[in-house]
PQR file of N, CA, C, O and H, with PARSE charges and radii, in Angstrom:
ATOM      1  N   MET A   1     211.206 -56.266  76.834 -0.4000 1.5000
ATOM      2  CA  MET A   1     210.026 -57.019  76.472 -0.0000 2.0000
ATOM      3  C   MET A   1     210.229 -58.481  76.884  0.5500 1.7000
ATOM      4  O   MET A   1     211.317 -59.032  76.714 -0.5500 1.4000
ATOM      5  N   ASN A   2     209.196 -59.091  77.416 -0.4000 1.5000
ATOM      6  CA  ASN A   2     209.289 -60.482  77.864 -0.0000 2.0000
ATOM      7  C   ASN A   2     209.252 -61.439  76.678  0.5500 1.7000
ATOM      8  O   ASN A   2     208.483 -61.259  75.734 -0.5500 1.4000
ATOM      9  H   ASN A   2     208.312 -58.643  77.553  0.4000 1.0000
ATOM     10  N   GLN A   3     210.094 -62.448  76.752 -0.4000 1.5000
ATOM     11  CA  GLN A   3     210.094 -63.494  75.737 -0.0000 2.0000
ATOM     12  C   GLN A   3     209.058 -64.553  76.123  0.5500 1.7000
ATOM     13  O   GLN A   3     208.915 -64.859  77.306 -0.5500 1.4000
ATOM     14  H   GLN A   3     210.719 -62.594  77.519  0.4000 1.0000
ATOM     15  N   PRO A   4     208.339 -65.112  75.161 -0.5600 1.5000
ATOM     16  CA  PRO A   4     207.365 -66.156  75.496  0.2800 2.0000
ATOM     17  C   PRO A   4     208.075 -67.419  75.983  0.5500 1.7000
ATOM     18  O   PRO A   4     209.153 -67.764  75.498 -0.5500 1.4000
ATOM     19  N   THR A   5     207.471 -68.086  76.924 -0.4000 1.5000
ATOM     20  CA  THR A   5     208.047 -69.326  77.442 -0.0000 2.0000
ATOM     21  C   THR A   5     207.781 -70.454  76.449  0.5500 1.7000
ATOM     22  O   THR A   5     206.988 -70.310  75.518 -0.5500 1.4000
ATOM     23  H   THR A   5     206.596 -67.806  77.317  0.4000 1.0000
ATOM     24  N   GLU A   6     208.454 -71.569  76.667 -0.4000 1.5000
ATOM     25  CA  GLU A   6     208.247 -72.729  75.792 -0.0000 2.0000
ATOM     26  C   GLU A   6     206.796 -73.199  75.847  0.5500 1.7000
ATOM     27  O   GLU A   6     206.224 -73.589  74.830 -0.5500 1.4000
ATOM     28  H   GLU A   6     209.097 -71.686  77.424  0.4000 1.0000
ATOM     29  N   GLY A   7     206.203 -73.158  77.045 -0.4000 1.5000
ATOM     30  CA  GLY A   7     204.804 -73.570  77.188 -0.0000 2.0000
ATOM     31  C   GLY A   7     203.868 -72.677  76.391  0.5500 1.7000
ATOM     32  O   GLY A   7     202.917 -73.154  75.772 -0.5500 1.4000
ATOM     33  H   GLY A   7     206.668 -72.841  77.872  0.4000 1.0000
ATOM     34  N   THR A   8     204.142 -71.385  76.408 -0.4000 1.5000
ATOM     35  CA  THR A   8     203.317 -70.440  75.660 -0.0000 2.0000
ATOM     36  C   THR A   8     203.472 -70.664  74.160  0.5500 1.7000
ATOM     37  O   THR A   8     202.498 -70.603  73.410 -0.5500 1.4000
ATOM     38  H   THR A   8     204.914 -70.997  76.911  0.4000 1.0000
ATOM     39  N   LYS A   9     204.704 -70.925  73.728 -0.4000 1.5000
ATOM     40  CA  LYS A   9     204.939 -71.194  72.304 -0.0000 2.0000
ATOM     41  C   LYS A   9     204.195 -72.449  71.864  0.5500 1.7000
ATOM     42  O   LYS A   9     203.575 -72.476  70.801 -0.5500 1.4000
ATOM     43  H   LYS A   9     205.495 -70.975  74.337  0.4000 1.0000
ATOM     44  N   LYS A  10     204.263 -73.504  72.709 -0.4000 1.5000
ATOM     45  CA  LYS A  10     203.588 -74.761  72.376 -0.0000 2.0000
ATOM     46  C   LYS A  10     202.083 -74.548  72.319  0.5500 1.7000
ATOM     47  O   LYS A  10     201.419 -75.045  71.410 -0.5500 1.4000
ATOM     48  H   LYS A  10     204.766 -73.482  73.573  0.4000 1.0000
ATOM     49  N   LEU A  11     201.541 -73.814  73.280 -0.4000 1.5000
ATOM     50  CA  LEU A  11     200.106 -73.539  73.292 -0.0000 2.0000
ATOM     51  C   LEU A  11     199.691 -72.786  72.028  0.5500 1.7000
ATOM     52  O   LEU A  11     198.665 -73.099  71.424 -0.5500 1.4000
ATOM     53  H   LEU A  11     202.080 -73.410  74.019  0.4000 1.0000
ATOM     54  N   ALA A  12     200.486 -71.799  71.633 -0.4000 1.5000
ATOM     55  CA  ALA A  12     200.174 -71.029  70.424 -0.0000 2.0000
ATOM     56  C   ALA A  12     200.188 -71.927  69.189  0.5500 1.7000
ATOM     57  O   ALA A  12     199.315 -71.814  68.328 -0.5500 1.4000
ATOM     58  H   ALA A  12     201.319 -71.545  72.124  0.4000 1.0000
ATOM     59  N   LEU A  13     201.175 -72.816  69.101 -0.4000 1.5000
ATOM     60  CA  LEU A  13     201.245 -73.733  67.962 -0.0000 2.0000
ATOM     61  C   LEU A  13     200.071 -74.707  67.961  0.5500 1.7000
ATOM     62  O   LEU A  13     199.505 -75.001  66.909 -0.5500 1.4000
ATOM     63  H   LEU A  13     201.884 -72.908  69.800  0.4000 1.0000
ATOM     64  N   ASP A  14     199.704 -75.212  69.150 -0.4000 1.5000
ATOM     65  CA  ASP A  14     198.563 -76.121  69.254 -0.0000 2.0000
ATOM     66  C   ASP A  14     197.272 -75.426  68.835  0.5500 1.7000
ATOM     67  O   ASP A  14     196.457 -76.003  68.116 -0.5500 1.4000
ATOM     68  H   ASP A  14     200.164 -74.974  70.005  0.4000 1.0000
ATOM     69  N   LEU A  15     197.087 -74.185  69.286 -0.4000 1.5000
ATOM     70  CA  LEU A  15     195.881 -73.437  68.922 -0.0000 2.0000
ATOM     71  C   LEU A  15     195.835 -73.176  67.422  0.5500 1.7000
ATOM     72  O   LEU A  15     194.780 -73.283  66.797 -0.5500 1.4000
ATOM     73  H   LEU A  15     197.749 -73.716  69.870  0.4000 1.0000
ATOM     74  N   ARG A  16     196.974 -72.835  66.855 -0.4000 1.5000
ATOM     75  CA  ARG A  16     197.037 -72.579  65.408 -0.0000 2.0000
ATOM     76  C   ARG A  16     196.692 -73.846  64.632  0.5500 1.7000
ATOM     77  O   ARG A  16     195.936 -73.794  63.661 -0.5500 1.4000
ATOM     78  H   ARG A  16     197.831 -72.747  67.362  0.4000 1.0000
ATOM     79  N   ALA A  17     197.244 -74.989  65.055 -0.4000 1.5000
ATOM     80  CA  ALA A  17     196.966 -76.260  64.380 -0.0000 2.0000
ATOM     81  C   ALA A  17     195.491 -76.626  64.515  0.5500 1.7000
ATOM     82  O   ALA A  17     194.872 -77.091  63.558 -0.5500 1.4000
ATOM     83  H   ALA A  17     197.858 -75.032  65.843  0.4000 1.0000
ATOM     84  N   SER A  18     194.934 -76.418  65.699 -0.4000 1.5000
ATOM     85  CA  SER A  18     193.528 -76.725  65.927 -0.0000 2.0000
ATOM     86  C   SER A  18     192.636 -75.860  65.040  0.5500 1.7000
ATOM     87  O   SER A  18     191.672 -76.350  64.453 -0.5500 1.4000
ATOM     88  H   SER A  18     195.436 -76.041  66.477  0.4000 1.0000
ATOM     89  N   PHE A  19     192.961 -74.580  64.947 -0.4000 1.5000
ATOM     90  CA  PHE A  19     192.186 -73.665  64.119 -0.0000 2.0000
ATOM     91  C   PHE A  19     192.265 -74.080  62.651  0.5500 1.7000
ATOM     92  O   PHE A  19     191.258 -74.072  61.943 -0.5500 1.4000
ATOM     93  H   PHE A  19     193.744 -74.182  65.424  0.4000 1.0000
ATOM     94  N   LYS A  20     193.473 -74.446  62.195 -0.4000 1.5000
ATOM     95  CA  LYS A  20     193.647 -74.867  60.805 -0.0000 2.0000
ATOM     96  C   LYS A  20     192.845 -76.134  60.535  0.5500 1.7000
ATOM     97  O   LYS A  20     192.219 -76.250  59.482 -0.5500 1.4000
ATOM     98  H   LYS A  20     194.291 -74.453  62.770  0.4000 1.0000
ATOM     99  N   ASP A  21     192.853 -77.088  61.468 -0.4000 1.5000
ATOM    100  CA  ASP A  21     192.078 -78.318  61.298 -0.0000 2.0000
ATOM    101  C   ASP A  21     190.587 -78.013  61.181  0.5500 1.7000
ATOM    102  O   ASP A  21     189.892 -78.581  60.339 -0.5500 1.4000
ATOM    103  H   ASP A  21     193.361 -76.993  62.324  0.4000 1.0000
ATOM    104  N   ARG A  22     190.103 -77.109  62.036 -0.4000 1.5000
ATOM    105  CA  ARG A  22     188.679 -76.753  61.977 -0.0000 2.0000
ATOM    106  C   ARG A  22     188.344 -76.078  60.656  0.5500 1.7000
ATOM    107  O   ARG A  22     187.297 -76.351  60.069 -0.5500 1.4000
ATOM    108  H   ARG A  22     190.667 -76.648  62.720  0.4000 1.0000
ATOM    109  N   CYS A  23     189.214 -75.208  60.188 -0.4000 1.5000
ATOM    110  CA  CYS A  23     188.982 -74.528  58.905 -0.0000 2.0000
ATOM    111  C   CYS A  23     188.993 -75.533  57.757  0.5500 1.7000
ATOM    112  O   CYS A  23     188.152 -75.466  56.860 -0.5500 1.4000
ATOM    113  H   CYS A  23     190.064 -74.987  60.665  0.4000 1.0000
ATOM    114  N   ASP A  24     189.952 -76.469  57.787 -0.4000 1.5000
ATOM    115  CA  ASP A  24     190.027 -77.486  56.741 -0.0000 2.0000
ATOM    116  C   ASP A  24     188.776 -78.361  56.747  0.5500 1.7000
ATOM    117  O   ASP A  24     188.240 -78.687  55.688 -0.5500 1.4000
ATOM    118  H   ASP A  24     190.635 -76.523  58.516  0.4000 1.0000
ATOM    119  N   SER A  25     188.312 -78.740  57.936 -0.4000 1.5000
ATOM    120  CA  SER A  25     187.112 -79.566  58.047 -0.0000 2.0000
ATOM    121  C   SER A  25     185.893 -78.824  57.512  0.5500 1.7000
ATOM    122  O   SER A  25     185.070 -79.402  56.802 -0.5500 1.4000
ATOM    123  H   SER A  25     188.748 -78.475  58.797  0.4000 1.0000
ATOM    124  N   ALA A  26     185.781 -77.558  57.851 -0.4000 1.5000
ATOM    125  CA  ALA A  26     184.650 -76.756  57.372 -0.0000 2.0000
ATOM    126  C   ALA A  26     184.697 -76.627  55.850  0.5500 1.7000
ATOM    127  O   ALA A  26     183.661 -76.692  55.188 -0.5500 1.4000
ATOM    128  H   ALA A  26     186.449 -77.089  58.428  0.4000 1.0000
ATOM    129  N   ALA A  27     185.883 -76.447  55.302 -0.4000 1.5000
ATOM    130  CA  ALA A  27     186.021 -76.331  53.844 -0.0000 2.0000
ATOM    131  C   ALA A  27     185.619 -77.638  53.165  0.5500 1.7000
ATOM    132  O   ALA A  27     184.967 -77.618  52.121 -0.5500 1.4000
ATOM    133  H   ALA A  27     186.725 -76.394  55.840  0.4000 1.0000
ATOM    134  N   LYS A  28     186.003 -78.773  53.751 -0.4000 1.5000
ATOM    135  CA  LYS A  28     185.618 -80.071  53.183 -0.0000 2.0000
ATOM    136  C   LYS A  28     184.109 -80.241  53.218  0.5500 1.7000
ATOM    137  O   LYS A  28     183.510 -80.693  52.243 -0.5500 1.4000
ATOM    138  H   LYS A  28     186.533 -78.789  54.599  0.4000 1.0000
ATOM    139  N   ARG A  29     183.488 -79.876  54.347 -0.4000 1.5000
ATOM    140  CA  ARG A  29     182.032 -79.998  54.445 -0.0000 2.0000
ATOM    141  C   ARG A  29     181.347 -79.129  53.400  0.5500 1.7000
ATOM    142  O   ARG A  29     180.386 -79.560  52.762 -0.5500 1.4000
ATOM    143  H   ARG A  29     183.975 -79.508  55.139  0.4000 1.0000
ATOM    144  N   ARG A  30     181.843 -77.896  53.222 -0.4000 1.5000
ATOM    145  CA  ARG A  30     181.254 -77.012  52.209 -0.0000 2.0000
ATOM    146  C   ARG A  30     181.409 -77.616  50.822  0.5500 1.7000
ATOM    147  O   ARG A  30     180.470 -77.597  50.026 -0.5500 1.4000
ATOM    148  H   ARG A  30     182.624 -77.546  53.740  0.4000 1.0000
ATOM    149  N   SER A  31     182.588 -78.151  50.529 -0.4000 1.5000
ATOM    150  CA  SER A  31     182.826 -78.746  49.212 -0.0000 2.0000
ATOM    151  C   SER A  31     181.907 -79.935  48.984  0.5500 1.7000
ATOM    152  O   SER A  31     181.316 -80.072  47.912 -0.5500 1.4000
ATOM    153  H   SER A  31     183.351 -78.167  51.175  0.4000 1.0000
ATOM    154  N   LEU A  32     181.786 -80.794  49.990 -0.4000 1.5000
ATOM    155  CA  LEU A  32     180.938 -81.974  49.843 -0.0000 2.0000
ATOM    156  C   LEU A  32     179.477 -81.591  49.672  0.5500 1.7000
ATOM    157  O   LEU A  32     178.767 -82.200  48.873 -0.5500 1.4000
ATOM    158  H   LEU A  32     182.265 -80.682  50.860  0.4000 1.0000
ATOM    159  N   SER A  33     179.017 -80.583  50.417 -0.4000 1.5000
ATOM    160  CA  SER A  33     177.618 -80.179  50.276 -0.0000 2.0000
ATOM    161  C   SER A  33     177.392 -79.531  48.918  0.5500 1.7000
ATOM    162  O   SER A  33     176.319 -79.677  48.332 -0.5500 1.4000
ATOM    163  H   SER A  33     179.593 -80.088  51.067  0.4000 1.0000
ATOM    164  N   GLN A  34     178.392 -78.817  48.412 -0.4000 1.5000
ATOM    165  CA  GLN A  34     178.276 -78.207  47.091 -0.0000 2.0000
ATOM    166  C   GLN A  34     178.225 -79.287  46.012  0.5500 1.7000
ATOM    167  O   GLN A  34     177.430 -79.195  45.076 -0.5500 1.4000
ATOM    168  H   GLN A  34     179.263 -78.699  48.888  0.4000 1.0000
ATOM    169  N   ILE A  35     179.072 -80.309  46.141 -0.4000 1.5000
ATOM    170  CA  ILE A  35     179.062 -81.417  45.184 -0.0000 2.0000
ATOM    171  C   ILE A  35     177.708 -82.111  45.220  0.5500 1.7000
ATOM    172  O   ILE A  35     177.140 -82.428  44.175 -0.5500 1.4000
ATOM    173  H   ILE A  35     179.718 -80.383  46.901  0.4000 1.0000
ATOM    174  N   ALA A  36     177.191 -82.345  46.422 -0.4000 1.5000
ATOM    175  CA  ALA A  36     175.887 -82.993  46.553 -0.0000 2.0000
ATOM    176  C   ALA A  36     174.803 -82.141  45.902  0.5500 1.7000
ATOM    177  O   ALA A  36     173.924 -82.670  45.220 -0.5500 1.4000
ATOM    178  H   ALA A  36     177.653 -82.087  47.271  0.4000 1.0000
ATOM    179  N   TRP A  37     174.858 -80.831  46.106 -0.4000 1.5000
ATOM    180  CA  TRP A  37     173.850 -79.948  45.529 -0.0000 2.0000
ATOM    181  C   TRP A  37     173.919 -79.995  44.011  0.5500 1.7000
ATOM    182  O   TRP A  37     172.886 -80.124  43.354 -0.5500 1.4000
ATOM    183  H   TRP A  37     175.572 -80.402  46.660  0.4000 1.0000
ATOM    184  N   TRP A  38     175.125 -79.893  43.435 -0.4000 1.5000
ATOM    185  CA  TRP A  38     175.261 -79.917  41.979 -0.0000 2.0000
ATOM    186  C   TRP A  38     174.814 -81.253  41.418  0.5500 1.7000
ATOM    187  O   TRP A  38     174.200 -81.303  40.352 -0.5500 1.4000
ATOM    188  H   TRP A  38     175.964 -79.788  43.968  0.4000 1.0000
ATOM    189  N   THR A  39     175.113 -82.340  42.122 -0.4000 1.5000
ATOM    190  CA  THR A  39     174.702 -83.662  41.660 -0.0000 2.0000
ATOM    191  C   THR A  39     173.186 -83.762  41.646  0.5500 1.7000
ATOM    192  O   THR A  39     172.600 -84.226  40.668 -0.5500 1.4000
ATOM    193  H   THR A  39     175.612 -82.300  42.987  0.4000 1.0000
ATOM    194  N   GLU A  40     172.547 -83.325  42.736 -0.4000 1.5000
ATOM    195  CA  GLU A  40     171.087 -83.359  42.796 -0.0000 2.0000
ATOM    196  C   GLU A  40     170.480 -82.468  41.721  0.5500 1.7000
ATOM    197  O   GLU A  40     169.498 -82.850  41.085 -0.5500 1.4000
ATOM    198  H   GLU A  40     173.024 -82.948  43.530  0.4000 1.0000
ATOM    199  N   ALA A  41     171.049 -81.291  41.511 -0.4000 1.5000
ATOM    200  CA  ALA A  41     170.535 -80.376  40.486 -0.0000 2.0000
ATOM    201  C   ALA A  41     170.686 -80.997  39.099  0.5500 1.7000
ATOM    202  O   ALA A  41     169.786 -80.883  38.267 -0.5500 1.4000
ATOM    203  H   ALA A  41     171.847 -80.981  42.027  0.4000 1.0000
ATOM    204  N   GLY A  42     171.813 -81.650  38.849 -0.4000 1.5000
ATOM    205  CA  GLY A  42     172.035 -82.303  37.560 -0.0000 2.0000
ATOM    206  C   GLY A  42     171.081 -83.452  37.329  0.5500 1.7000
ATOM    207  O   GLY A  42     170.564 -83.622  36.225 -0.5500 1.4000
ATOM    208  H   GLY A  42     172.544 -81.743  39.525  0.4000 1.0000
ATOM    209  N   GLU A  43     170.841 -84.248  38.369 -0.4000 1.5000
ATOM    210  CA  GLU A  43     169.901 -85.359  38.241 -0.0000 2.0000
ATOM    211  C   GLU A  43     168.490 -84.845  37.983  0.5500 1.7000
ATOM    212  O   GLU A  43     167.755 -85.407  37.171 -0.5500 1.4000
ATOM    213  H   GLU A  43     171.261 -84.110  39.266  0.4000 1.0000
ATOM    214  N   GLU A  44     168.119 -83.778  38.676 -0.4000 1.5000
ATOM    215  CA  GLU A  44     166.794 -83.188  38.476 -0.0000 2.0000
ATOM    216  C   GLU A  44     166.657 -82.676  37.041  0.5500 1.7000
ATOM    217  O   GLU A  44     165.610 -82.853  36.417 -0.5500 1.4000
ATOM    218  H   GLU A  44     168.716 -83.321  39.335  0.4000 1.0000
ATOM    219  N   LYS A  45     167.701 -82.045  36.518 -0.4000 1.5000
ATOM    220  CA  LYS A  45     167.668 -81.530  35.141 -0.0000 2.0000
ATOM    221  C   LYS A  45     167.525 -82.682  34.152  0.5500 1.7000
ATOM    222  O   LYS A  45     166.774 -82.569  33.183 -0.5500 1.4000
ATOM    223  H   LYS A  45     168.551 -81.900  37.025  0.4000 1.0000
ATOM    224  N   LEU A  46     168.232 -83.787  34.380 -0.4000 1.5000
ATOM    225  CA  LEU A  46     168.103 -84.942  33.490 -0.0000 2.0000
ATOM    226  C   LEU A  46     166.688 -85.508  33.530  0.5500 1.7000
ATOM    227  O   LEU A  46     166.131 -85.865  32.492 -0.5500 1.4000
ATOM    228  H   LEU A  46     168.842 -83.879  35.167  0.4000 1.0000
ATOM    229  N   ARG A  47     166.107 -85.591  34.726 -0.4000 1.5000
ATOM    230  CA  ARG A  47     164.734 -86.089  34.836 -0.0000 2.0000
ATOM    231  C   ARG A  47     163.772 -85.162  34.098  0.5500 1.7000
ATOM    232  O   ARG A  47     162.851 -85.613  33.416 -0.5500 1.4000
ATOM    233  H   ARG A  47     166.560 -85.301  35.569  0.4000 1.0000
ATOM    234  N   ARG A  48     164.002 -83.861  34.247 -0.4000 1.5000
ATOM    235  CA  ARG A  48     163.102 -82.876  33.655 -0.0000 2.0000
ATOM    236  C   ARG A  48     163.252 -82.840  32.129  0.5500 1.7000
ATOM    237  O   ARG A  48     162.255 -82.821  31.407 -0.5500 1.4000
ATOM    238  H   ARG A  48     164.750 -83.494  34.800  0.4000 1.0000
ATOM    239  N   ASP A  49     164.480 -82.830  31.648 -0.4000 1.5000
ATOM    240  CA  ASP A  49     164.722 -82.703  30.208 -0.0000 2.0000
ATOM    241  C   ASP A  49     164.604 -84.035  29.477  0.5500 1.7000
ATOM    242  O   ASP A  49     164.380 -84.067  28.267 -0.5500 1.4000
ATOM    243  H   ASP A  49     165.290 -82.845  32.234  0.4000 1.0000
ATOM    244  N   GLY A  50     164.753 -85.108  30.198 -0.4000 1.5000
ATOM    245  CA  GLY A  50     164.665 -86.423  29.585 -0.0000 2.0000
ATOM    246  C   GLY A  50     165.975 -86.834  28.938  0.5500 1.7000
ATOM    247  O   GLY A  50     166.903 -86.031  28.831 -0.5500 1.4000
ATOM    248  H   GLY A  50     164.935 -85.082  31.181  0.4000 1.0000
ATOM    249  N   PRO A  51     166.049 -88.083  28.507 -0.5600 1.5000
ATOM    250  CA  PRO A  51     167.298 -88.602  27.935  0.2800 2.0000
ATOM    251  C   PRO A  51     167.605 -88.054  26.541  0.5500 1.7000
ATOM    252  O   PRO A  51     168.738 -88.185  26.078 -0.5500 1.4000
ATOM    253  N   ALA A  52     166.640 -87.450  25.861 -0.4000 1.5000
ATOM    254  CA  ALA A  52     166.863 -86.964  24.489 -0.0000 2.0000
ATOM    255  C   ALA A  52     167.979 -85.925  24.443  0.5500 1.7000
ATOM    256  O   ALA A  52     168.847 -85.993  23.574 -0.5500 1.4000
ATOM    257  H   ALA A  52     165.719 -87.343  26.237  0.4000 1.0000
ATOM    258  N   LYS A  53     167.968 -84.978  25.354 -0.4000 1.5000
ATOM    259  CA  LYS A  53     169.012 -83.948  25.349 -0.0000 2.0000
ATOM    260  C   LYS A  53     170.378 -84.555  25.644  0.5500 1.7000
ATOM    261  O   LYS A  53     171.387 -84.122  25.089 -0.5500 1.4000
ATOM    262  H   LYS A  53     167.262 -84.923  26.061  0.4000 1.0000
ATOM    263  N   GLU A  54     170.408 -85.548  26.510 -0.4000 1.5000
ATOM    264  CA  GLU A  54     171.675 -86.206  26.837 -0.0000 2.0000
ATOM    265  C   GLU A  54     172.224 -86.901  25.593  0.5500 1.7000
ATOM    266  O   GLU A  54     173.432 -86.868  25.360 -0.5500 1.4000
ATOM    267  H   GLU A  54     169.587 -85.900  26.960  0.4000 1.0000
ATOM    268  N   GLN A  55     171.367 -87.529  24.790 -0.4000 1.5000
ATOM    269  CA  GLN A  55     171.813 -88.216  23.580 -0.0000 2.0000
ATOM    270  C   GLN A  55     172.296 -87.221  22.531  0.5500 1.7000
ATOM    271  O   GLN A  55     173.220 -87.525  21.778 -0.5500 1.4000
ATOM    272  H   GLN A  55     170.385 -87.556  24.978  0.4000 1.0000
ATOM    273  N   ASN A  56     171.692 -86.048  22.468 -0.4000 1.5000
ATOM    274  CA  ASN A  56     172.102 -85.036  21.495 -0.0000 2.0000
ATOM    275  C   ASN A  56     173.519 -84.560  21.753  0.5500 1.7000
ATOM    276  O   ASN A  56     174.211 -84.130  20.831 -0.5500 1.4000
ATOM    277  H   ASN A  56     170.941 -85.801  23.080  0.4000 1.0000
ATOM    278  N   ARG A  57     173.951 -84.633  22.992 -0.4000 1.5000
ATOM    279  CA  ARG A  57     175.280 -84.163  23.356 -0.0000 2.0000
ATOM    280  C   ARG A  57     176.378 -85.067  22.806  0.5500 1.7000
ATOM    281  O   ARG A  57     177.496 -84.613  22.564 -0.5500 1.4000
ATOM    282  H   ARG A  57     173.389 -84.983  23.741  0.4000 1.0000
ATOM    283  N   GLU A  58     176.060 -86.346  22.609 -0.4000 1.5000
ATOM    284  CA  GLU A  58     177.084 -87.328  22.196 -0.0000 2.0000
ATOM    285  C   GLU A  58     177.478 -87.219  20.776  0.5500 1.7000
ATOM    286  O   GLU A  58     178.324 -87.982  20.310 -0.5500 1.4000
ATOM    287  H   GLU A  58     175.152 -86.715  22.805  0.4000 1.0000
TER
END
């Protein structure tokens, strides 16, 4: 069986790192959009329910 050359090993490592970076970036974008959605939903609920419910919680 042929052993991979140093160039092939480096290419494989570069591709793996690139893929991991893309996955990490996508995960961050999903997290940020989820945070934004929850924040908007929470603000909408406060507007709808009014400050009275917020005061009852304290």
